[in-house]
C-alpha positions, 0 to 999 in steps of 0.5 A, a space after each residue: 042557101 042550099 038546104 040538104 038533108 044528111 041521112 045517117 044514124 048514131 054510131 055510124 063511122 061513115 056518117 061521121 066521116 061524111 059530116 067531117 067532109 061536109 063541115 070542111 066544105 062548109 068552112 070553105 063556102 060559108 053560108 052556102 049550105 044548110 044541113 039537117 041531120 036525120 037519124 034513119 032509126 027515127 022512122 021505118 020509111 027512112 030505114 027501109 030506104 037508106 039502111 044499107 046506103 047511109 050516109 046519104 045527102 038528099 036535096 028535097 027540092 029536086 029529089 036528088 041524092 048523093 050516096 056514100 062514098 063521096 068526097 069534097 069534090 063529089 059534094 061540089 059536083 053534086 051542088 053544081 048539078 043542083 044549080 043546073 037543075 
């Protein structure tokens, strides 16, 4: 299972769209992803880093990010790159 963080915030339509895309990917690949959603409004460090870039998928173990805009093909490529890291 691959653990990712989705950085976003409430009321962000792009973040909602990213959740839909990730949900679609999860439906096609059950059990592959564990997604933790983090609202950047909760900590200043997240606001400073991601305020104008959300939504962002982040892989803690490799410190790699996939920033918006992305689609399911980009998610797949991101995950494949993590496998090769």
